N, C-alpha and C positions, 0 to 999 in steps of 0.2 A: 265168479266172484272177482271184483275189481278192488284194488288197494284203495283205501280211503285217503291215503296221503298222496301217492303219485299217479293213481288211476291205471296202473299196470295190471294186466290180467295174468301175469306170471307169478302166481302164488302156489307154493308147493309145500308139502310136509318136509320138515327138516329136523334133524336132531340138533338141539341147542343145549347150552348150559345156562340155566336161569340162575341169576345171582340174587341171593337173599342176605341181608345184613342182620347180624345178631351182635349188638354192642359194637366192638371194634373188629369183629370177625366177619368174613364173607363166606357163605355156604354156596357151593356150586351144585345145582340139582339138574341132572340130565333129563331132558324132556323132548318129546316129539310133538312139534306144533306147526301150524301154518305160518310161513314166512314169505314176504314179498321178495322175490329174487332181485328186483330192481332197486328198492330203497331200504330193505331190511326190516320193514314194519312187521311186528309179530301179532298173531291173532290167537287168542286163547279161548278154547271151548270150555264147557262146563267140567269135563273130565280133567282138563289141565288145571283149571282153577281149584278143583277139589284136591288135586295132588299138591298144589302149592299150599293150600290151607292145612292139609294133613301134615305136610313136612314142617310147616311153621309151628303147628301145635306140638308135634313130637319134639321139635327142637327146644321149645320153651319148657316142656316137661322133662327135658333131658332123657328122652326115650329114643333118640335117633342115633344110630351108629354112624360115626363120621371118621374120616381119615384125613390126616394132614397131608397136603400135597405141595406146599410151598410156604413162603413167607412174604409178608408185606413189610417193606422197610420205609422209614420216613427220614429224610435228611433234616438234621437239626439246624444246620447253618450252611450257607453257601459262600 
């Protein structure tokens, strides 16, 4: 398999944290997916897409157990 962006053949399974937005919150979902080692392009198979859809559905139905791991801060003026 070659990367569709940079044409590198260095694509490997890697553990990543997929970011999903929910209102003003960001949910980090650990997933193992194919990633181009040269440019970082991610490739999602059906299993990964189903996991994303399941997490999103559970999040909207408030059936997902989550843990706060940090805060996002916004500067009001500079």
